[in-house]
C-alpha positions as YAML, in Angstrom:
chain: A
units: angstrom
residues:
- id: 1
  name: MET
  ca: [-10.14, -31.86, 30.21]
- id: 2
  name: TYR
  ca: [-10.41, -32.74, 26.57]
- id: 3
  name: PHE
  ca: [-13.85, -31.12, 26.47]
- id: 4
  name: VAL
  ca: [-12.57, -27.91, 27.59]
- id: 5
  name: HIS
  ca: [-9.63, -27.95, 25.20]
- id: 6
  name: LEU
  ca: [-12.21, -28.68, 22.28]
- id: 7
  name: LEU
  ca: [-14.70, -25.98, 23.44]
- id: 8
  name: ILE
  ca: [-11.78, -23.38, 23.46]
- id: 9
  name: GLN
  ca: [-10.44, -24.50, 20.15]
- id: 10
  name: PHE
  ca: [-14.07, -24.26, 18.66]
- id: 11
  name: THR
  ca: [-14.85, -20.98, 20.01]
- id: 12
  name: ALA
  ca: [-11.38, -19.61, 18.96]
- id: 13
  name: ILE
  ca: [-11.88, -20.89, 15.43]
- id: 14
  name: PHE
  ca: [-15.54, -19.46, 15.36]
- id: 15
  name: SER
  ca: [-14.09, -16.03, 16.39]
- id: 16
  name: VAL
  ca: [-11.36, -16.12, 13.69]
- id: 17
  name: ILE
  ca: [-14.52, -16.81, 11.15]
- id: 18
  name: LEU
  ca: [-16.43, -13.84, 12.58]
- id: 19
  name: LEU
  ca: [-13.31, -11.59, 12.23]
- id: 20
  name: LEU
  ca: [-13.07, -12.61, 8.62]
- id: 21
  name: ILE
  ca: [-16.68, -11.98, 8.11]
- id: 22
  name: GLY
  ca: [-16.64, -8.82, 9.80]
- id: 23
  name: LEU
  ca: [-13.62, -7.53, 7.93]
- id: 24
  name: TYR
  ca: [-15.87, -7.67, 4.95]
- id: 25
  name: LYS
  ca: [-19.06, -6.69, 6.20]
- id: 26
  name: PRO
  ca: [-18.74, -5.34, 9.80]
- id: 27
  name: TRP
  ca: [-22.40, -4.51, 10.13]
- id: 28
  name: VAL
  ca: [-23.13, -8.40, 10.10]
- id: 29
  name: VAL
  ca: [-21.13, -9.06, 13.25]
- id: 30
  name: LEU
  ca: [-21.46, -5.90, 15.06]
- id: 31
  name: TRP
  ca: [-25.45, -5.33, 14.49]
- id: 32
  name: TRP
  ca: [-25.72, -4.00, 18.15]
- id: 33
  name: GLU
  ca: [-23.40, -1.28, 17.74]
- id: 34
  name: HIS
  ca: [-24.51, 2.20, 16.50]
- id: 35
  name: ARG
  ca: [-21.31, 2.64, 14.47]
- id: 36
  name: GLN
  ca: [-19.86, -0.59, 12.84]
- id: 37
  name: ASP
  ca: [-16.52, -0.23, 11.40]
- id: 38
  name: ARG
  ca: [-13.40, -2.79, 10.73]
- id: 39
  name: LEU
  ca: [-11.40, -1.33, 13.73]
- id: 40
  name: LYS
  ca: [-14.11, -2.54, 16.16]
- id: 41
  name: VAL
  ca: [-14.36, -5.72, 14.39]
- id: 42
  name: ILE
  ca: [-10.58, -6.41, 14.93]
- id: 43
  name: LYS
  ca: [-10.48, -5.20, 18.48]
- id: 44
  name: LEU
  ca: [-13.26, -7.14, 19.75]
- id: 45
  name: TYR
  ca: [-12.86, -10.56, 17.58]
- id: 46
  name: GLY
  ca: [-9.37, -10.47, 17.10]
- id: 47
  name: SER
  ca: [-8.55, -9.95, 20.94]
- id: 48
  name: ILE
  ca: [-10.98, -12.84, 21.65]
- id: 49
  name: ALA
  ca: [-9.27, -15.13, 19.17]
- id: 50
  name: ALA
  ca: [-5.76, -14.11, 20.42]
- id: 51
  name: LEU
  ca: [-6.89, -14.83, 24.05]
- id: 52
  name: LEU
  ca: [-8.51, -18.10, 23.31]
- id: 53
  name: PHE
  ca: [-5.59, -19.44, 21.33]
- id: 54
  name: LEU
  ca: [-3.23, -18.19, 24.06]
- id: 55
  name: LEU
  ca: [-5.43, -19.99, 26.80]
- id: 56
  name: GLN
  ca: [-5.45, -23.30, 24.57]
- id: 57
  name: TRP
  ca: [-1.70, -23.26, 24.50]
- id: 58
  name: PHE
  ca: [-1.25, -23.23, 28.30]
- id: 59
  name: ILE
  ca: [-3.85, -25.55, 29.13]
...
């Protein structure tokens, strides 16, 4: 169970790092999209980070 908790925590922190990078240069983290903007970065990586932090809280 400790491994799952650690994996969720690492993934959440990594998504926050990608969120910060994407706020500076969105094309770096959204390279597969035709149109990269900061709102898409916030929606994708912000929601992933929020969900993982909530999941970490409840596990």
